[in-house]
C-alpha positions as a Python dict, from the first residue, in 0.01 Angstrom:
ca = {
    (1, 'M'): (0, 0, 0),
    (2, 'R'): (-266, 271, -26),
    (3, 'L'): (-585, 306, 176),
    (4, 'Y'): (-901, 499, 103),
    (5, 'S'): (-1177, 642, 319),
    (6, 'T'): (-1509, 455, 325),
    (7, 'K'): (-1675, 796, 278),
    (8, 'N'): (-1455, 902, -16),
    (9, 'K'): (-1280, 646, -228),
    (10, 'A'): (-1082, 922, -396),
    (11, 'E'): (-905, 1017, -70),
    (12, 'F'): (-595, 804, -24),
    (13, 'A'): (-341, 761, 254),
    (14, 'S'): (-24, 562, 304),
    (15, 'L'): (-14, 289, 570),
    (16, 'R'): (195, 517, 787),
    (17, 'E'): (-53, 800, 762),
    (18, 'A'): (-352, 569, 823),
    (19, 'V'): (-197, 411, 1128),
    (20, 'L'): (-76, 732, 1292),
    (21, 'K'): (-383, 936, 1200),
    (22, 'G'): (-640, 662, 1284),
    (23, 'L'): (-937, 824, 1106),
    (24, 'P'): (-965, 1007, 774),
    (25, 'S'): (-1058, 1371, 799),
    (26, 'D'): (-1409, 1296, 667),
    (27, 'N'): (-1479, 1062, 963),
    (28, 'G'): (-1486, 753, 741),
    (29, 'L'): (-1270, 448, 801),
    (30, 'Y'): (-956, 346, 617),
    (31, 'M'): (-977, 40, 389),
    (32, 'P'): (-708, -114, 163),
    (33, 'E'): (-728, 6, -200),
    (34, 'S'): (-681, -354, -308),
    (35, 'I'): (-700, -684, -115),
    (36, 'P'): (-448, -920, -278),
    (37, 'R'): (-499, -1295, -276),
    (38, 'L'): (-245, -1520, -111),
    (39, 'P'): (-58, -1768, -332),
    (40, 'Q'): (-241, -2099, -361),
    (41, 'H'): (66, -2293, -254),
    (42, 'F'): (67, -2106, 82),
    (43, 'L'): (-288, -2218, 155),
    (44, 'E'): (-212, -2575, 39),
    (45, 'D'): (96, -2594, 260),
    (46, 'I'): (-36, -2387, 555),
    (47, 'R'): (-1, -2679, 804),
    (48, 'S'): (375, -2661, 760),
    (49, 'Y'): (392, -2298, 879),
    (50, 'S'): (431, -2180, 1237),
    (51, 'F'): (188, -1915, 1364),
    (52, 'P'): (447, -1632, 1329),
    (53, 'E'): (532, -1751, 981),
    (54, 'I'): (164, -1742, 886),
    (55, 'A'): (136, -1390, 1030),
    (56, 'F'): (436, -1280, 826),
    (57, 'E'): (311, -1425, 496),
    (58, 'V'): (-35, -1276, 540),
    (59, 'S'): (85, -929, 638),
    (60, 'K'): (359, -923, 371),
    (61, 'C'): (97, -1001, 105),
    (62, 'L'): (-151, -740, 230),
    (63, 'L'): (96, -458, 304),
    (64, 'Q'): (266, -485, -33),
    (65, 'G'): (605, -343, 64),
    (66, 'A'): (481, -70, 299),
    (67, 'L'): (777, -151, 522),
    (68, 'P'): (1090, -361, 480),
    (69, 'E'): (1046, -738, 529),
    (70, 'A'): (1313, -744, 802),
    (71, 'D'): (1123, -481, 1004),
    (72, 'L'): (794, -660, 948),
    (73, 'K'): (947, -987, 1069),
    (74, 'R'): (1071, -814, 1385),
    (75, 'I'): (730, -662, 1452),
    (76, 'I'): (562, -1001, 1406),
    (77, 'A'): (817, -1168, 1640),
    (78, 'E'): (733, -912, 1913),
    (79, 'A'): (357, -922, 1863),
    (80, 'V'): (271, -1281, 1779),
    (81, 'N'): (459, -1471, 2049),
    (82, 'F'): (179, -1667, 2215),
    (83, 'E'): (-46, -1944, 2087),
    (84, 'A'): (-401, -1958, 1958),
    (85, 'P'): (-506, -2321, 2002),
    (86, 'V'): (-824, -2477, 1865),
    (87, 'V'): (-997, -2695, 2129),
    (88, 'K'): (-1228, -2973, 2011),
    (89, 'L'): (-1563, -2993, 2185),
    (90, 'D'): (-1707, -3252, 1946),
    (91, 'D'): (-1679, -3345, 1581),
    (92, 'E'): (-1865, -3031, 1462),
    (93, 'A'): (-1787, -2776, 1732),
    (94, 'R'): (-1448, -2622, 1816),
    (95, 'V'): (-1330, -2330, 2026),
    (96, 'L'): (-1044, -2101, 1916),
    (97, 'E'): (-882, -1981, 2237),
    (98, 'L'): (-764, -1623, 2186),
    (99, 'F'): (-690, -1549, 2553),
    (100, 'H'): (-330, -1665, 2585),
    (101, 'G'): (-177, -1314, 2562),
    (102, 'P'): (-83, -1077, 2843),
    (103, 'S'): (-434, -931, 2899),
    (104, 'L'): (-609, -1267, 2844),
    (105, 'A'): (-821, -1138, 2552),
    (106, 'F'): (-815, -1162, 2174),
    (107, 'K'): (-735, -796, 2147),
    (108, 'D'): (-381, -865, 2258),
    (109, 'F'): (-303, -964, 1899),
    (110, 'G'): (-418, -632, 1758),
    (111, 'A'): (-285, -413, 2042),
    (112, 'R'): (68, -561, 2039),
    (113, 'F'): (98, -545, 1661),
    (114, 'M'): (-37, -189, 1660),
    (115, 'A'): (204, -81, 1933),
    (116, 'Q'): (502, -215, 1741),
    (117, 'L'): (384, -66, 1412),
    (118, 'M'): (306, 275, 1563),
    (119, 'S'): (645, 279, 1738),
    (120, 'Y'): (812, 197, 1405),
    (121, 'F'): (632, 472, 1213),
    (122, 'N'): (675, 720, 1499),
    (123, 'Q'): (1051, 707, 1486),
    (124, 'G'): (1204, 1051, 1436),
    (125, 'E'): (883, 1234, 1519),
    (126, 'S'): (891, 1519, 1769),
    (127, 'G'): (631, 1531, 2042),
    (128, 'E'): (430, 1259, 2212),
    (129, 'L'): (180, 1046, 2015),
    (130, 'V'): (-144, 1042, 2216),
    (131, 'I'): (-349, 725, 2164),
    (132, 'L'): (-719, 754, 2245),
    (133, 'V'): (-920, 440, 2298),
    (134, 'A'): (-1280, 371, 2398),
    (135, 'T'): (-1340, 32, 2557),
    (136, 'S'): (-1640, -181, 2641),
    (137, 'G'): (-1418, -419, 2833),
    (138, 'D'): (-1124, -594, 2675),
    (139, 'T'): (-981, -339, 2427),
    (140, 'G'): (-858, -111, 2704),
    (141, 'G'): (-668, -380, 2892),
    (142, 'A'): (-506, -509, 2574),
    (143, 'V'): (-406, -163, 2461),
    (144, 'A'): (-275, -76, 2806),
    (145, 'A'): (-61, -391, 2811),
    (146, 'G'): (51, -349, 2451),
    (147, 'F'): (161, 15, 2485),
    (148, 'L'): (286, 13, 2845),
    (149, 'Q'): (611, 217, 2858),
    (150, 'T'): (633, 229, 2476),
    (151, 'P'): (861, 530, 2409),
    (152, 'G'): (700, 839, 2262),
    (153, 'T'): (341, 735, 2341),
    (154, 'R'): (70, 830, 2588),
    (155, 'V'): (-249, 621, 2611),
    (156, 'V'): (-585, 764, 2725),
    (157, 'I'): (-856, 500, 2784),
    (158, 'L'): (-1223, 590, 2812),
    (159, 'Y'): (-1451, 329, 2970),
    (160, 'P'): (-1815, 333, 3086),
    (161, 'S'): (-1845, 345, 3463),
    (162, 'G'): (-1999, 31, 3614),
    (163, 'K'): (-2022, -148, 3280),
    (164, 'V'): (-1697, -344, 3277),
    (165, 'S'): (-1606, -633, 3507),
    (166, 'D'): (-1396, -569, 3817),
    (167, 'L'): (-1092, -742, 3674),
    (168, 'Q'): (-1128, -571, 3335),
    (169, 'E'): (-1136, -237, 3522),
    (170, 'K'): (-822, -322, 3715),
    (171, 'Q'): (-645, -398, 3387),
    (172, 'L'): (-729, -44, 3268),
    (173, 'T'): (-662, 152, 3585),
    (174, 'T'): (-365, 5, 3766),
    (175, 'L'): (-65, 20, 3529),
    (176, 'G'): (26, 387, 3556),
    (177, 'H'): (332, 513, 3363),
    (178, 'N'): (204, 629, 3020),
    (179, 'I'): (-150, 484, 3071),
    (180, 'T'): (-438, 706, 3188),
    (181, 'A'): (-794, 584, 3246),
    (182, 'L'): (-1100, 807, 3223),
    (183, 'E'): (-1413, 663, 3391),
    (184, 'V'): (-1706, 801, 3189),
    (185, 'S'): (-2052, 820, 3350),
    (186, 'G'): (-2223, 687, 3036),
    (187, 'T'): (-2220, 400, 2787),
    (188, 'F'): (-1952, 264, 2557),
    (189, 'D'): (-2124, 442, 2269),
    (190, 'D'): (-2073, 771, 2459),
    (191, 'C'): (-1702, 688, 2498),
    (192, 'Q'): (-1671, 601, 2133),
    (193, 'A'): (-1848, 921, 2022),
    (194, 'M'): (-1616, 1134, 2239),
    (195, 'V'): (-1309, 969, 2082),
    (196, 'K'): (-1438, 1018, 1729),
    (197, 'Q'): (-1527, 1378, 1797),
    (198, 'A'): (-1174, 1442, 1927),
    (199, 'F'): (-1028, 1331, 1595),
    (200, 'L'): (-1245, 1581, 1408),
    (201, 'D'): (-1170, 1874, 1636),
    (202, 'E'): (-930, 2115, 1464),
    (203, 'E'): (-800, 2278, 1782),
    (204, 'L'): (-718, 1950, 1947),
    (205, 'N'): (-541, 1818, 1639),
    (206, 'A'): (-344, 2138, 1597),
    (207, 'K'): (-205, 2104, 1951),
    (208, 'I'): (-188, 1726, 2013),
    (209, 'R'): (-79, 1440, 1790),
    (210, 'L'): (-381, 1211, 1821),
    (211, 'T'): (-445, 858, 1697),
    (212, 'S'): (-677, 572, 1785),
    (213, 'A'): (-618, 224, 1919),
    (214, 'N'): (-977, 106, 1866),
    (215, 'S'): (-1058, -122, 1576),
    (216, 'I'): (-1140, 193, 1376),
    (217, 'N'): (-757, 194, 1329),
    (218, 'I'): (-666, -38, 1038),
    (219, 'S'): (-360, -160, 1224),
    (220, 'R'): (-588, -337, 1473),
    (221, 'L'): (-761, -537, 1201),
    (222, 'I'): (-455, -660, 1017),
    (223, 'P'): (-323, -885, 1297),
    (224, 'Q'): (-673, -1012, 1376),
    (225, 'M'): (-666, -1184, 1036),
    (226, 'F'): (-371, -1396, 1145),
    (227, 'Y'): (-555, -1626, 1386),
    (228, 'Y'): (-825, -1715, 1133),
    (229, 'F'): (-554, -1869, 918),
    (230, 'E'): (-397, -2030, 1229),
    (231, 'A'): (-733, -2182, 1322),
    (232, 'Y'): (-795, -2312, 972),
    (233, 'K'): (-450, -2475, 986),
    (234, 'Q'): (-564, -2679, 1292),
    (235, 'I'): (-881, -2816, 1131),
    (236, 'E'): (-867, -3155, 954),
    (237, 'P'): (-802, -3124, 582),
    (238, 'G'): (-1108, -3147, 364),
    (239, 'R'): (-1357, -3018, 619),
    (240, 'E'): (-1569, -2715, 537),
    (241, 'V'): (-1530, -2448, 806),
    (242, 'V'): (-1762, -2178, 945),
    (243, 'F'): (-1640, -1919, 1197),
    (244, 'C'): (-1875, -1794, 1466),
    (245, 'V'): (-1765, -1456, 1600),
    (246, 'P'): (-1906, -1298, 1922),
    (247, 'S'): (-1942, -939, 1805),
    (248, 'G'): (-1960, -590, 1954),
    (249, 'N'): (-1785, -327, 1741),
    (250, 'F'): (-1745, -589, 1461),
    (251, 'G'): (-1373, -545, 1409),
    (252, 'N'): (-1309, -913, 1472),
    (253, 'L'): (-1564, -1021, 1214),
    (254, 'T'): (-1441, -764, 961),
    (255, 'A'): (-1088, -906, 1000),
    (256, 'G'): (-1230, -1254, 917),
    (257, 'L'): (-1400, -1113, 606),
    (258, 'L'): (-1070, -961, 496),
    (259, 'A'): (-898, -1296, 549),
    (260, 'Q'): (-1162, -1460, 331),
    (261, 'R'): (-1104, -1203, 59),
    (262, 'M'): (-731, -1292, 74),
    (263, 'G'): (-817, -1653, 0),
    (264, 'L'): (-891, -1822, 335),
    (265, 'P'): (-1139, -2103, 255),
    (266, 'V'): (-1429, -2010, 485),
    (267, 'K'): (-1774, -2150, 411),
    (268, 'H'): (-1965, -1891, 611),
    (269, 'F'): (-1942, -1641, 897),
    (270, 'I'): (-2181, -1615, 1193),
    (271, 'A'): (-2220, -1286, 1378),
    (272, 'A'): (-2329, -1362, 1734),
    (273, 'T'): (-2452, -1080, 1959),
    (274, 'N'): (-2637, -1026, 2282),
    (275, 'V'): (-2952, -809, 2285),
    (276, 'N'): (-2755, -531, 2117),
    (277, 'D'): (-2857, -682, 1787),
    (278, 'V'): (-2839, -403, 1529),
    (279, 'V'): (-2633, -608, 1284),
    (280, 'P'): (-2836, -933, 1315),
    (281, 'E'): (-3143, -719, 1263),
    (282, 'Y'): (-2987, -568, 949),
    (283, 'L'): (-2894, -913, 814),
    (284, 'S'): (-3256, -1023, 871),
    (285, 'S'): (-3440, -720, 745),
    (286, 'G'): (-3205, -499, 546),
    (287, 'S'): (-3267, -213, 790),
    (288, 'Y'): (-2985, -71, 995),
    (289, 'R'): (-3109, 105, 1310),
    (290, 'P'): (-2831, 208, 1549),
    (291, 'R'): (-2957, 277, 1903),
    (292, 'P'): (-2829, 319, 2259),
    (293, 'S'): (-2659, 7, 2387),
    (294, 'K'): (-2803, -205, 2671),
    (295, 'A'): (-2592, -348, 2952),
    (296, 'T'): (-2561, -725, 2948),
    (297, 'L'): (-2366, -1020, 3094),
    (298, 'S'): (-2144, -1019, 2781),
    (299, 'N'): (-2039, -657, 2836),
    (300, 'A'): (-1766, -631, 2574),
    (301, 'M'): (-2040, -669, 2311),
    (302, 'D'): (-2258, -391, 2447),
    (303, 'V'): (-2237, -173, 2139),
    (304, 'G'): (-2540, -5, 1981),
    (305, 'N'): (-2366, 156, 1684),
    (306, 'P'): (-2072, -60, 1577),
    (307, 'S'): (-1805, 137, 1394),
    (308, 'N'): (-1683, -145, 1172),
    (309, 'F'): (-2023, -197, 1014),
    (310, 'A'): (-1913, 75, 769),
    (311, 'R'): (-1628, -150, 661),
    (312, 'M'): (-1859, -446, 623),
    (313, 'L'): (-2086, -237, 399),
    (314, 'D'): (-1784, -132, 200),
    (315, 'L'): (-1675, -491, 141),
    (316, 'Y'): (-2014, -587, -1),
    (317, 'A'): (-2099, -252, -157),
    (318, 'E'): (-2313, -235, -473),
    (319, 'L'): (-2480, 59, -644),
    (320, 'E'): (-2813, -53, -509),
    (321, 'E'): (-2849, -74, -133),
    (322, 'R'): (-3058, -395, -148),
    (323, 'S'): (-2782, -564, -347),
    (324, 'T'): (-2530, -475, -76),
    (325, 'W'): (-2760, -638, 181),
    (326, 'N'): (-2808, -949, -32),
    (327, 'N'): (-2432, -984, -85),
    (328, 'M'): (-2361, -959, 285),
    (329, 'K'): (-2636, -1192, 413),
    (330, 'A'): (-2514, -1456, 164),
    (331, 'Q'): (-2181, -1466, 352),
    (332, 'V'): (-2281, -1367, 706),
    (333, 'S'): (-2566, -1488, 930),
    (334, 'G'): (-2662, -1307, 1248),
    (335, 'Y'): (-2811, -1432, 1578),
    (336, 'A'): (-2879, -1256, 1910),
    (337, 'Y'): (-2938, -1397, 2262),
    (338, 'T'): (-3055, -1286, 2605),
    (339, 'D'): (-2853, -1308, 2925),
    (340, 'E'): (-3078, -1596, 3036),
    (341, 'A'): (-2985, -1794, 2723),
    (342, 'T'): (-2620, -1703, 2773),
    (343, 'R'): (-2617, -1840, 3128),
    (344, 'G'): (-2778, -2160, 3002),
    (345, 'A'): (-2505, -2195, 2739),
    (346, 'V'): (-2224, -2153, 2993),
    (347, 'R'): (-2381, -2435, 3197),
    (348, 'E'): (-2443, -2655, 2892),
    (349, 'V'): (-2087, -2627, 2764),
    (350, 'Y'): (-1950, -2718, 3106),
    (351, 'D'): (-2196, -3005, 3171),
    (352, 'K'): (-2161, -3152, 2821),
    (353, 'Y'): (-1790, -3102, 2752),
    (354, 'G'): (-1629, -3011, 3085),
    (355, 'Y'): (-1515, -2681, 2926),
    (356, 'V'): (-1552, -2343, 3099),
    (357, 'I'): (-1654, -2083, 2842),
    (358, 'D'): (-1692, -1712, 2907),
    (359, 'P'): (-2024, -1525, 2846),
    (360, 'H'): (-1911, -1392, 2506),
    (361, 'G'): (-1800, -1732, 2384),
    (362, 'A'): (-2126, -1875, 2520),
    (363, 'V'): (-2320, -1638, 2291),
    (364, 'G'): (-2107, -1767, 2002),
    (365, 'Y'): (-2178, -2127, 2101),
    (366, 'L'): (-2553, -2065, 2093),
    (367, 'A'): (-2530, -1906, 1748),
    (368, 'L'): (-2314, -2186, 1613),
    (369, 'K'): (-2556, -2456, 1735),
    (370, 'E'): (-2852, -2270, 1587),
    (371, 'Y'): (-2677, -2235, 1251),
    (372, 'Q'): (-2554, -2592, 1244),
    (373, 'A'): (-2906, -2723, 1313),
    (374, 'A'): (-2994, -2598, 962),
    (375, 'H'): (-2649, -2672, 810),
    (376, 'P'): (-2519, -3004, 948),
    (377, 'G'): (-2180, -3153, 872),
    (378, 'L'): (-1978, -2832, 887),
    (379, 'V'): (-1697, -2774, 1135),
    (380, 'G'): (-1784, -2466, 1341),
    (381, 'V'): (-1516, -2265, 1520),
    (382, 'V'): (-1632, -2032, 1801),
    (383, 'L'): (-1392, -1752, 1880),
    (384, 'E'): (-1343, -1758, 2257),
    (385, 'T'): (-1245, -1398, 2294),
    (386, 'A'): (-1149, -1376, 2664),
    (387, 'H'): (-1055, -1594, 2953),
    (388, 'P'): (-1361, -1683, 3162),
    (389, 'A'): (-1186, -1572, 3481),
    (390, 'K'): (-1211, -1213, 3357),
    (391, 'F'): (-1581, -1249, 3438),
    (392, 'L'): (-1526, -1442, 3756),
    (393, 'P'): (-1833, -1350, 3972),
    (394, 'D'): (-2077, -1416, 3684),
    (395, 'V'): (-1916, -1743, 3575),
    (396, 'V'): (-1886, -1874, 3932),
    (397, 'A'): (-2251, -1782, 4000),
    (398, 'I'): (-2365, -1959, 3680),
    (399, 'L'): (-2167, -2280, 3742),
    (400, 'G'): (-2206, -2281, 4117),
    (401, 'Q'): (-1839, -2356, 4171),
    (402, 'E'): (-1502, -2187, 4171),
    (403, 'I'): (-1286, -2180, 3856),
    (404, 'P'): (-908, -2144, 3826),
    (405, 'V'): (-778, -1788, 3798),
    (406, 'P'): (-453, -1722, 3611),
    (407, 'R'): (-194, -1572, 3842),
    (408, 'R'): (-163, -1242, 3649),
    (409, 'L'): (-536, -1183, 3691),
    (410, 'G'): (-537, -1281, 4059),
    (411, 'E'): (-261, -1027, 4130),
    (412, 'L'): (-473, -746, 3990),
    (413, 'A'): (-729, -778, 4264),
    (414, 'E'): (-490, -624, 4517),
    (415, 'R'): (-392, -326, 4302),
    (416, 'Q'): (-531, 20, 4360),
    (417, 'K'): (-762, 162, 4090),
    (418, 'V'): (-662, 506, 3960),
    (419, 'A'): (-915, 668, 3725),
    (420, 'I'): (-1031, 1018, 3641),
    (421, 'S'): (-1411, 1073, 3644),
    (422, 'M'): (-1551, 1224, 3326),
    (423, 'P'): (-1908, 1315, 3217),
    (424, 'P'): (-2027, 1163, 2884),
    (425, 'E'): (-1976, 1491, 2702),
    (426, 'F'): (-1713, 1608, 2455),
    (427, 'L'): (-1634, 1957, 2585),
    (428, 'P'): (-1515, 1847, 2934),
    (429, 'F'): (-1309, 1570, 2764),
    (430, 'K'): (-1158, 1825, 2525),
    (431, 'S'): (-1079, 2062, 2810),
    (432, 'W'): (-904, 1785, 3001),
    (433, 'L'): (-694, 1682, 2691),
    (434, 'L'): (-587, 2043, 2633),
    (435, 'S'): (-495, 2102, 2997),
    (436, 'E'): (-311, 1779, 3051),
    (437, 'L'): (-153, 1695, 2712),
    (438, 'A'): (-125, 2008, 2493),
}
């Protein structure tokens, strides 16, 4: 398997190099040189496969021998060992629950697979591999859980102060060991910019082995394809399926688009955002205008310049910019909603179906209903990206009643937060990295 940079298709890397390096030297993003199609018989027989078997077949096809099958099976067994059930709301609306992993968020799939793959590729290397990750909420907790006490690694998580939920913050700041949290007095976009700048800094990279655990790293996207196939397996045969993806940095949606390229029969994708609507605006107008993010109820989607949009453009690229836009909007529709609408959706889903949905899933529910109003008869699957208890005060306030809290979340409330304060500037961050890790 070879990968190229979205900024230079003549610059190639092996999977090992792409995973351990994270970003190409030109600050592009790695993409597979080719996206192979799965055998038709696999798709026809998919209901006879277990979730780990699906994950193995998809990754084996995509990776094209980048590592031995026995090692790939072992990595899958360690990473994909919890379920992703589809819950039926009604005949046309379903919810894909992606919160059954250790951090109760969809990013557990990517983080656990990435940790196993990095550990595999890092064998025999001298010196610690330092993993930098910016988080708007769930990524940090998943990466912390996935890499906790993984030999040869050190994880540094940057998160925006006051812009993640209390329980999300506890997941980032209470594990210790090889996990360090930096509380940045800025936005997620500031955190992401600091991480990207670190990868381009020659002095840092000469002294520290750096890589990323954000969805800018291709090893995060590969496992996120798995649950699209698993969800499709659970839908009645013969139904046309649309996936509605609550979106922030757009890695989750990009993974779905890759799955579609590999042969997954998806009728359409829906990108659902809060007021940070740069991608829905692009899909509507053809104009991409990144801007500072705004804080919202669905905080993990508070991204004003989503990194993976570059990969989306690459997937639909044509010589003429307008053709790229036309290609993308034919496959992806975008919708954006306010916090007020989000609160109403949380109440509606509970009152109508008795189902407690989190604010991110609620944004997805709104987008699905709006899309289905114009396209009836399709089965819509909303990706429920995190357990509602991770946003406990907001969900309780919206519903006016208590909701069950999983034990591993409840235990976090008593733990002591440990975080290092950091301004939203690269030079202090660089100085800290050099003093602590070089």
